[in-house]
C-alpha positions as CSV (number, residue, x, y, z in Angstrom):
1,M,0.0,0.0,0.0
2,T,2.9,2.4,0.8
3,G,4.3,1.9,-2.7
4,V,1.2,3.1,-4.5
5,L,0.7,6.0,-2.1
6,D,4.3,7.1,-2.7
7,A,3.9,6.7,-6.5
8,A,0.7,8.8,-6.4
9,R,2.4,11.6,-4.3
10,A,5.3,11.7,-6.7
11,W,3.0,11.9,-9.7
12,A,0.9,14.7,-8.1
13,A,4.1,16.7,-7.3
14,A,5.1,16.5,-11.0
15,D,1.6,17.1,-12.5
16,L,1.3,20.3,-14.5
17,H,-2.5,20.5,-14.3
18,E,-4.0,21.7,-11.0
19,G,-7.3,19.8,-11.4
20,D,-5.5,16.5,-12.2
21,R,-3.1,17.0,-9.3
22,A,-5.9,17.7,-6.9
23,E,-7.7,14.6,-8.1
24,V,-4.8,12.4,-7.2
25,E,-4.2,14.2,-3.9
26,A,-7.8,13.7,-2.9
27,L,-7.5,9.9,-3.5
28,V,-4.3,9.9,-1.4
29,A,-6.0,11.8,1.4
30,A,-8.9,9.5,1.4
31,G,-6.6,6.4,1.4
32,D,-8.5,5.0,-1.6
33,T,-5.8,2.5,-2.5
34,A,-8.1,0.4,-4.7
35,E,-8.7,3.3,-7.0
36,L,-5.0,4.3,-6.9
37,E,-4.0,0.8,-7.8
38,R,-6.2,1.0,-10.9
39,R,-4.6,4.4,-11.9
40,F,-1.0,3.5,-11.1
41,S,-0.9,-0.2,-12.1
42,G,1.0,0.9,-15.2
43,P,1.0,3.5,-18.0
44,L,-1.4,3.5,-21.0
45,T,0.4,1.6,-23.8
46,F,0.5,2.4,-27.4
47,G,-2.2,0.4,-29.1
48,T,-4.0,1.4,-32.3
49,A,-2.0,4.4,-33.5
50,G,-1.3,5.7,-30.0
51,L,-2.9,6.1,-26.7
52,R,-6.6,5.7,-25.7
53,G,-8.2,5.5,-22.3
54,P,-10.5,7.0,-19.7
55,L,-10.2,10.6,-18.7
56,R,-8.7,10.5,-15.2
57,A,-5.6,11.6,-13.4
58,G,-2.6,9.2,-13.1
59,P,-0.5,7.2,-15.6
60,A,-3.3,4.8,-16.5
61,G,-5.6,7.6,-17.8
62,M,-5.8,10.4,-20.3
63,N,-4.8,13.6,-18.7
64,A,-2.6,16.6,-19.2
65,A,0.5,15.0,-17.7
66,V,0.2,11.8,-19.8
67,V,-0.4,13.9,-22.9
68,A,2.6,16.1,-22.1
69,R,4.9,13.1,-21.7
70,A,3.5,11.6,-24.9
71,A,4.3,14.7,-26.8
72,A,7.8,14.8,-25.2
73,G,8.4,11.2,-26.2
74,L,7.3,11.9,-29.7
75,G,9.7,14.8,-29.9
76,R,12.6,12.8,-28.5
77,Y,11.9,10.1,-31.1
78,L,11.7,12.6,-34.0
79,A,14.9,14.3,-32.8
80,G,16.6,10.9,-32.6
81,T,15.7,10.1,-36.2
82,G,17.3,13.3,-37.5
83,Q,14.1,15.4,-37.7
84,A,14.6,17.9,-34.9
85,G,13.0,21.3,-35.5
86,R,10.8,20.1,-38.3
87,G,7.1,20.6,-38.7
88,V,4.4,18.8,-36.7
89,V,0.7,19.4,-37.2
90,V,-1.9,18.8,-34.3
91,G,-5.6,18.2,-34.7
92,Y,-8.4,17.5,-32.2
93,D,-12.0,16.5,-32.0
94,A,-14.8,17.8,-29.7
95,R,-14.5,15.4,-26.8
96,H,-13.9,16.5,-23.3
97,R,-10.5,18.1,-22.9
98,S,-9.5,17.5,-26.6
99,D,-8.7,21.2,-27.2
100,E,-6.7,21.4,-24.0
101,F,-4.7,18.3,-24.9
102,A,-4.0,19.7,-28.3
103,R,-2.6,22.9,-26.7
104,V,-0.5,20.9,-24.2
105,T,0.9,18.9,-27.2
106,A,1.7,22.1,-29.1
107,A,3.4,23.7,-26.1
108,V,5.6,20.7,-25.4
109,L,6.6,20.1,-29.0
110,A,7.2,23.8,-29.5
111,G,9.3,23.8,-26.3
112,A,11.4,21.0,-27.8
113,G,12.1,23.2,-30.9
114,F,9.5,21.9,-33.4
115,A,7.6,24.1,-35.8
116,V,4.1,23.3,-34.6
117,Q,0.8,24.0,-36.4
118,V,-2.6,23.4,-34.9
119,L,-5.8,22.9,-36.8
120,P,-8.1,25.9,-36.2
121,R,-11.1,24.0,-34.5
122,P,-12.4,20.5,-33.9
123,L,-12.1,18.7,-37.2
124,P,-12.3,15.1,-38.5
125,T,-9.3,12.7,-38.2
126,P,-9.0,12.4,-42.0
127,V,-8.3,16.1,-42.3
128,L,-5.4,15.7,-39.9
129,S,-4.1,12.7,-41.9
130,Y,-4.3,14.8,-45.0
131,A,-2.7,17.8,-43.4
132,V,0.5,15.9,-42.4
133,R,1.5,15.3,-46.0
134,H,-0.1,18.4,-47.4
135,L,1.9,20.6,-45.0
136,G,5.1,18.6,-45.4
137,A,5.1,17.8,-41.6
138,V,7.3,15.0,-40.2
139,A,4.5,14.0,-37.8
140,G,0.9,14.6,-36.8
141,V,-1.1,14.2,-33.6
142,M,-4.8,13.8,-33.5
143,V,-6.5,14.1,-30.1
144,T,-9.5,11.8,-30.3
145,A,-11.0,8.6,-28.9
146,S,-12.8,7.9,-32.2
147,H,-16.0,5.9,-31.3
148,N,-15.1,5.1,-27.6
149,P,-17.5,5.9,-24.8
150,P,-17.8,9.6,-23.7
151,Q,-15.5,9.2,-20.7
152,D,-12.6,8.4,-22.9
153,N,-10.1,10.3,-24.9
154,G,-7.1,9.3,-27.0
155,Y,-4.0,10.4,-28.9
156,K,-3.3,9.1,-32.4
157,V,0.2,9.6,-33.8
158,Y,1.1,9.8,-37.5
159,L,4.5,10.1,-39.1
160,A,5.4,11.9,-42.3
161,D,3.5,9.5,-44.5
162,G,0.2,10.5,-42.8
163,A,-0.4,6.8,-41.8
164,Q,-0.8,5.2,-38.4
165,L,2.2,3.8,-36.7
166,V,3.7,0.4,-37.3
167,P,6.6,-1.4,-35.5
168,P,9.2,-0.5,-34.6
169,A,8.2,3.2,-34.5
170,D,5.4,2.6,-32.0
171,R,7.7,0.7,-29.5
172,E,10.4,3.3,-30.0
173,I,8.1,6.2,-29.3
174,E,6.7,4.3,-26.2
175,A,10.3,3.9,-24.9
176,A,10.9,7.6,-25.5
177,I,7.8,8.5,-23.5
178,A,9.0,6.3,-20.6
179,A,12.3,8.3,-20.7
180,A,10.6,11.7,-20.9
181,G,10.8,12.6,-17.2
182,P,8.2,14.4,-15.0
183,A,5.6,16.4,-16.8
184,R,6.2,19.6,-14.8
185,A,9.9,19.6,-15.8
186,L,9.2,19.7,-19.5
187,P,10.1,22.9,-21.3
188,L,7.0,24.6,-22.8
189,S,6.6,27.3,-25.4
190,D,3.6,29.2,-26.8
191,D,5.6,29.8,-30.1
192,W,3.2,27.7,-32.3
193,L,0.8,28.6,-35.0
194,T,-3.0,28.2,-35.3
195,L,-3.9,27.4,-38.9
196,G,-6.7,29.0,-40.8
197,D,-9.4,27.3,-42.8
198,D,-7.2,26.6,-45.8
199,V,-6.3,23.0,-44.9
200,E,-9.9,21.9,-44.5
201,A,-10.8,23.6,-47.8
202,D,-7.9,21.9,-49.6
203,Y,-9.0,18.6,-48.2
204,V,-12.5,19.1,-49.4
205,A,-11.3,20.0,-52.9
206,A,-8.9,17.0,-53.0
207,V,-11.6,14.5,-52.0
208,V,-14.0,15.9,-54.6
209,D,-11.4,16.0,-57.3
210,A,-10.3,12.4,-56.6
211,L,-13.8,11.0,-56.8
212,E,-14.8,12.9,-60.0
213,P,-18.5,13.5,-59.2
214,G,-18.9,15.0,-62.7
215,R,-19.0,11.4,-64.0
216,V,-22.5,11.1,-62.5
217,A,-25.1,13.4,-64.1
218,L,-25.8,16.5,-62.1
219,A,-29.5,15.9,-62.2
220,D,-29.0,12.4,-60.7
221,R,-26.8,13.9,-57.9
222,Q,-29.4,16.5,-57.2
223,R,-32.3,14.0,-57.1
224,L,-30.6,11.7,-54.6
225,R,-32.2,12.0,-51.1
226,L,-29.6,11.5,-48.4
227,A,-30.1,11.1,-44.6
228,Y,-27.1,11.7,-42.5
229,T,-25.8,11.7,-38.9
230,A,-22.6,12.9,-37.4
231,M,-23.4,11.0,-34.2
232,H,-22.6,14.1,-32.1
233,G,-19.1,14.2,-33.6
234,V,-17.1,16.6,-35.8
235,G,-17.9,15.3,-39.2
236,S,-21.0,17.4,-40.1
237,A,-19.5,20.7,-41.4
238,T,-16.8,19.1,-43.4
239,T,-19.1,16.4,-44.8
240,R,-21.6,19.1,-45.9
241,R,-18.8,21.1,-47.6
242,V,-17.7,17.9,-49.5
243,F,-21.3,17.1,-50.6
244,D,-22.0,20.7,-51.6
245,A,-18.8,20.9,-53.7
246,A,-19.8,17.6,-55.3
247,G,-23.2,19.0,-56.4
248,F,-25.6,17.1,-54.2
249,A,-28.8,18.4,-52.7
250,P,-28.5,19.4,-49.0
251,L,-28.3,16.5,-46.6
252,H,-31.2,15.6,-44.4
253,A,-29.4,15.5,-41.0
254,V,-30.5,14.0,-37.7
255,P,-30.9,17.3,-35.8
256,E,-30.3,15.9,-32.3
257,Q,-26.9,14.5,-33.4
258,D,-25.7,17.2,-35.9
259,R,-23.7,19.3,-33.5
260,P,-20.6,18.1,-31.6
261,D,-21.5,17.0,-28.0
262,P,-18.9,15.2,-26.0
263,D,-21.6,13.5,-23.8
264,F,-23.2,11.8,-26.8
265,P,-26.6,12.1,-25.2
266,T,-28.8,10.2,-27.7
267,V,-26.7,7.0,-28.0
268,A,-25.7,4.4,-25.5
269,F,-22.4,4.0,-27.3
270,P,-21.2,6.4,-30.1
271,N,-20.3,3.6,-32.5
272,P,-22.4,3.0,-35.7
273,E,-21.8,-0.7,-35.2
274,E,-23.5,-0.9,-31.9
275,P,-27.2,-1.9,-31.6
276,G,-29.5,1.2,-31.5
277,A,-26.8,3.7,-32.6
278,V,-28.4,4.4,-35.9
279,D,-32.1,4.3,-34.8
280,L,-32.6,8.1,-35.2
281,L,-31.0,7.9,-38.6
282,V,-33.3,5.1,-39.7
283,D,-36.3,7.1,-38.5
284,L,-35.2,10.1,-40.5
285,A,-34.5,8.1,-43.6
286,V,-38.1,6.7,-43.4
287,R,-39.6,10.2,-42.9
288,T,-37.6,11.7,-45.8
289,D,-37.9,8.7,-48.1
290,A,-34.1,8.7,-48.4
291,H,-32.5,6.6,-51.1
292,V,-29.6,6.0,-48.7
293,A,-28.6,6.9,-45.1
294,I,-25.1,7.4,-43.8
295,A,-23.7,7.5,-40.3
296,E,-20.2,8.7,-39.5
297,D,-18.5,7.9,-36.2
298,P,-17.5,10.8,-34.0
299,D,-14.2,11.6,-35.6
300,A,-15.6,10.8,-39.1
301,D,-12.9,8.2,-40.1
302,R,-15.5,5.5,-40.4
303,C,-19.1,5.3,-41.8
304,S,-22.1,3.0,-41.8
305,V,-24.7,2.8,-44.5
306,V,-28.4,2.0,-44.3
307,C,-30.4,1.2,-47.5
308,D,-33.8,-0.5,-48.1
309,D,-34.5,-0.6,-44.3
310,R,-31.4,-2.4,-43.3
311,Q,-27.9,-1.5,-42.1
312,L,-25.3,-2.9,-44.5
313,T,-22.3,-4.7,-43.1
314,G,-18.8,-3.3,-43.5
315,D,-18.1,-6.1,-45.9
316,E,-21.1,-5.3,-48.0
317,V,-20.1,-1.6,-48.2
318,G,-16.5,-2.6,-48.9
319,V,-17.4,-4.8,-51.9
320,L,-19.9,-2.2,-53.2
321,L,-17.2,0.5,-53.2
322,A,-14.5,-1.8,-54.7
323,D,-16.9,-2.9,-57.4
324,W,-17.8,0.7,-58.2
325,L,-14.2,1.7,-58.5
326,L,-13.3,-1.3,-60.6
327,R,-16.2,-0.6,-63.0
328,R,-14.9,3.0,-63.2
329,G,-11.6,1.6,-64.4
330,V,-9.6,2.4,-61.3
331,R,-6.6,0.1,-61.5
332,G,-4.0,-0.6,-58.8
333,T,-4.0,-2.7,-55.6
334,Y,-7.2,-3.5,-53.7
335,A,-6.6,-4.5,-50.1
336,R,-8.6,-5.8,-47.1
337,S,-7.7,-6.9,-43.6
338,L,-7.6,-10.7,-43.0
339,V,-10.7,-10.6,-40.9
340,S,-12.7,-8.9,-43.7
341,G,-14.7,-10.8,-46.3
342,S,-13.2,-12.8,-49.2
343,L,-15.3,-11.3,-52.0
344,L,-13.0,-8.4,-52.6
345,G,-10.4,-10.9,-53.8
346,E,-12.8,-12.4,-56.3
347,L,-13.8,-9.0,-57.6
348,A,-10.1,-8.0,-58.1
349,R,-9.3,-11.3,-59.9
350,A,-12.3,-10.8,-62.2
351,H,-11.0,-7.4,-63.2
352,G,-7.3,-8.5,-63.4
353,V,-5.9,-6.3,-60.7
354,P,-3.8,-7.2,-57.6
355,A,-5.5,-7.9,-54.3
356,E,-3.8,-8.1,-50.9
357,E,-4.8,-9.5,-47.5
358,T,-3.2,-7.6,-44.7
359,P,-3.1,-8.0,-40.9
360,T,-5.9,-6.3,-39.0
361,G,-5.8,-2.5,-38.7
362,F,-5.6,0.3,-41.2
363,K,-1.9,0.8,-40.4
364,W,-1.3,-2.3,-42.5
365,I,-4.1,-1.8,-45.1
366,I,-2.8,1.6,-46.1
367,R,0.7,0.2,-46.7
368,A,-0.5,-2.4,-49.2
369,G,0.4,-2.1,-52.9
370,S,3.6,-1.5,-54.7
371,A,5.3,1.1,-56.9
372,E,3.9,-0.7,-60.0
373,A,0.4,-1.1,-58.5
374,P,-0.2,1.4,-55.7
375,L,-3.0,1.1,-53.3
376,V,-6.2,2.5,-54.8
377,F,-8.8,1.0,-52.3
378,G,-8.6,-0.6,-48.9
379,Y,-11.2,-1.6,-46.3
380,E,-11.8,-3.4,-43.0
381,E,-15.1,-4.9,-42.0
382,A,-15.3,-2.6,-39.0
383,L,-16.6,0.2,-41.3
384,G,-13.3,1.6,-42.3
385,Y,-12.7,2.5,-46.0
386,A,-9.9,4.2,-48.0
387,V,-11.5,5.2,-51.3
388,T,-9.0,8.2,-51.8
389,P,-5.8,6.9,-50.2
390,S,-3.9,9.6,-52.2
391,V,-5.8,12.2,-50.1
392,A,-5.9,10.8,-46.5
393,H,-3.5,8.0,-45.9
394,D,-5.8,6.4,-43.5
395,K,-9.5,5.3,-43.4
396,D,-11.8,8.2,-44.2
397,G,-15.5,8.1,-43.5
398,I,-16.2,11.4,-45.4
399,S,-14.7,10.3,-48.8
400,A,-16.4,6.9,-48.3
401,A,-19.7,8.7,-47.7
402,L,-19.3,10.6,-50.9
403,A,-18.4,7.5,-52.9
404,V,-21.5,5.7,-51.5
405,A,-23.7,8.6,-52.6
406,L,-22.2,8.7,-56.1
407,L,-22.8,5.0,-56.5
408,A,-26.3,5.3,-55.1
409,A,-27.1,8.2,-57.5
410,E,-25.9,6.1,-60.5
411,L,-28.0,3.2,-59.4
412,A,-31.1,5.3,-58.6
413,A,-31.0,6.7,-62.2
414,D,-31.7,3.1,-63.3
415,G,-34.3,2.5,-60.6
416,R,-31.9,0.3,-58.6
417,T,-30.5,0.5,-55.1
418,L,-27.3,-0.5,-53.3
419,T,-29.0,-3.8,-52.2
420,D,-30.0,-4.5,-55.7
421,R,-26.3,-4.3,-56.7
422,L,-25.4,-6.6,-53.9
423,D,-27.9,-9.1,-55.3
424,E,-26.3,-8.8,-58.7
425,L,-22.9,-9.4,-57.2
426,A,-24.3,-12.6,-55.5
427,V,-25.4,-13.9,-58.8
428,E,-22.0,-13.1,-60.4
429,H,-19.8,-14.5,-57.6
430,G,-21.9,-16.4,-55.1
431,L,-23.4,-15.1,-51.8
432,F,-20.6,-14.2,-49.3
433,A,-22.3,-13.9,-45.9
434,T,-20.2,-12.6,-43.0
435,G,-20.8,-12.2,-39.3
436,Q,-19.2,-12.2,-35.9
437,L,-19.0,-13.9,-32.5
438,S,-17.8,-11.4,-29.9
439,V,-17.3,-12.2,-26.3
440,R,-16.5,-9.5,-23.7
441,V,-14.7,-10.6,-20.6
442,E,-13.6,-9.1,-17.3
443,D,-10.7,-11.5,-16.8
444,L,-8.3,-11.3,-19.8
445,S,-6.8,-14.7,-18.9
446,L,-10.0,-16.2,-20.3
447,I,-9.1,-14.9,-23.7
448,T,-5.6,-16.4,-23.4
449,A,-7.0,-19.7,-22.3
450,A,-9.5,-19.8,-25.2
451,M,-6.8,-19.1,-27.8
452,Q,-4.6,-21.8,-26.2
453,R,-7.4,-24.4,-26.4
454,L,-8.0,-23.5,-30.1
455,R,-4.4,-23.8,-31.0
456,A,-4.0,-27.1,-29.1
457,S,-7.2,-28.7,-30.4
458,A,-8.8,-27.0,-33.4
459,P,-12.0,-28.5,-34.8
460,A,-11.5,-30.7,-37.8
461,Q,-15.0,-29.8,-39.2
462,L,-17.3,-26.9,-39.3
463,L,-20.8,-27.1,-40.8
464,G,-20.0,-30.7,-41.5
465,R,-17.2,-29.7,-43.8
466,P,-13.5,-30.4,-43.3
467,V,-11.5,-27.4,-42.2
468,A,-7.8,-26.8,-41.9
469,A,-6.3,-24.7,-39.1
470,T,-3.6,-22.1,-39.6
471,D,-1.9,-20.3,-36.7
472,L,-1.3,-16.8,-38.0
473,A,1.2,-16.2,-35.2
474,D,3.6,-17.9,-37.6
475,A,2.9,-15.3,-40.4
476,R,5.0,-12.3,-41.2
477,P,4.1,-10.0,-39.6
478,A,2.9,-12.2,-36.8
479,V,-0.8,-12.0,-35.9
480,D,-2.3,-13.4,-32.7
481,A,-5.1,-15.2,-34.6
482,V,-6.1,-18.6,-35.8
483,R,-7.8,-19.3,-39.2
484,L,-10.1,-22.3,-39.8
485,Q,-11.0,-22.7,-43.5
486,G,-12.7,-25.2,-45.7
487,E,-15.0,-25.3,-48.7
488,G,-17.4,-22.3,-48.4
489,V,-16.6,-21.7,-44.7
490,R,-14.0,-19.6,-42.9
491,V,-13.5,-18.6,-39.3
492,I,-10.8,-16.3,-37.9
493,V,-10.4,-16.0,-34.2
494,R,-8.4,-13.3,-32.5
495,P,-8.3,-11.1,-29.3
496,S,-9.5,-7.5,-29.9
497,G,-6.8,-5.0,-30.1
498,T,-8.8,-2.2,-28.4
499,E,-11.3,-3.9,-26.0
500,P,-11.4,-6.9,-23.6
501,K,-13.0,-9.1,-26.2
502,L,-12.4,-12.3,-28.0
503,K,-13.7,-12.0,-31.6
504,A,-14.5,-14.6,-34.2
505,Y,-15.0,-13.5,-37.8
506,L,-17.3,-15.8,-39.7
507,E,-17.9,-16.3,-43.4
508,V,-19.9,-18.7,-45.5
509,V,-20.2,-18.8,-49.3
510,V,-23.5,-20.0,-50.8
511,P,-23.8,-20.7,-54.5
512,V,-26.4,-18.7,-56.5
513,T,-27.6,-19.8,-59.9
514,D,-29.8,-16.8,-60.8
515,A,-31.5,-13.7,-59.5
516,A,-34.6,-15.7,-58.4
517,G,-32.3,-17.8,-56.1
518,V,-30.8,-14.8,-54.1
519,P,-33.5,-14.6,-51.4
520,A,-33.2,-18.4,-50.6
521,A,-29.4,-18.0,-50.6
522,R,-29.6,-15.2,-48.1
523,R,-31.7,-17.2,-45.8
524,R,-29.4,-20.2,-46.1
525,G,-26.4,-17.9,-45.4
526,A,-28.0,-16.5,-42.3
527,E,-28.8,-20.0,-41.0
528,E,-25.3,-21.2,-41.7
529,L,-23.8,-18.2,-39.9
530,D,-26.0,-19.0,-36.8
531,R,-24.8,-22.6,-36.8
532,L,-21.2,-21.5,-37.3
533,R,-21.5,-19.1,-34.4
534,T,-22.7,-21.9,-32.2
535,E,-19.9,-24.4,-33.3
536,T,-17.2,-21.7,-32.9
537,A,-18.3,-20.9,-29.4
538,A,-18.2,-24.6,-28.5
539,A,-14.7,-24.9,-30.0
540,L,-13.5,-21.9,-27.9
541,G,-15.1,-23.3,-24.7
542,L,-17.2,-20.2,-24.3
């Protein structure tokens, strides 16, 4: 007990934020060792592109001291790689304390001698990714927790390519943070620049230029009725500017969710994937008779699509966008994460272009391709899409939303919808039905034990068909996952990288002979996914 109290006192003495310092001192005075143990059990670690965690004082939370030390570590890393004094751009969303954390980051990096530029207001993550390369910066920081709960915040780090971190840079930056020293001892400077509106305007122009809306008749764009929600995030204004520039009629927006609100009052969880998150959007789509409805997550780097009274899966949107680009003649590499559906590979082969399967996470997807066949499209089943990777070198929900709208406008001109095109693809390639089994745990050792059981005794059959097991820990780069695959069936099991969950990604392929057979194939696909979910849970001992 003495150890954690001493650690807490030392942290408070070095904390540069009066409120955070008082929070720790109050816990020490109350002798709340249980809470102090939670906050001082260890620092936040670099996960998906940086830090993410609850807003609370102490090393295991997001607060001013943690942010200051993260900025100092990034500065040390950049200086150690020969980039001292170069440009760094900082962006932030509208979550609690995001603007403060952006200012702290700017002050620390400016104090370390870097030329720091801060975006002028809360803006989407794709704008920050674009700004890094557009401004010739050597790094970028985006203060956001994306679609996490309201009590969280986070800290995404990008290097000069505008992409999320990959090893060894993430480990080296984490080591530099550990060596950064007390937050209060860090040199600070207010010699940094707040940018104007030019970067956002340039991003809007670049997205519209890349997707060539003029290839769809203006009358068809104007006729399309679009329902939209920013889900209390920062995407609304930038998305409207993109759609206006692309010649669409004004969006029908969910009014309760259109302005940034860090408390996310109308949703239980600000993630379009979560049950109930798009209910208000669906209601609006019905009232406005919308052709398509689009939800962005709070930092607008992901989007979800509703059409014909159902929410499409990430795999369905991914193949629709890939098919649209391929039919437009966009050639290059088409990439998907290994947990995403297999249909993208079939589409790429049919059009004679390269396809790549990457490890999970956009940090890998965005690095697919080659000099001869650069990446032109990438997606992950968790609603992340890169339809303009030359603009934002990361997933981008705004450009994806525009691409969905352009496709929907083309189809509507022929009296068809997005789901009609999915049915046509099922006739052409078979019905690829995907789903998930997700198990949340309190005890992380349960996940480790389940993965050990699967590796030691993988099932020989699924859905009555022989399957082969492949341990992807032996792949390069190594992935903590196991793949079970047979004729028309595939399961990939892995621990979540961001939550205390074990996830299984399920896929079945059902043959389709003609358009009349599509409804029966969809029913069969749903039934087989249900059976596969049950069999997978049994194999994991859950």
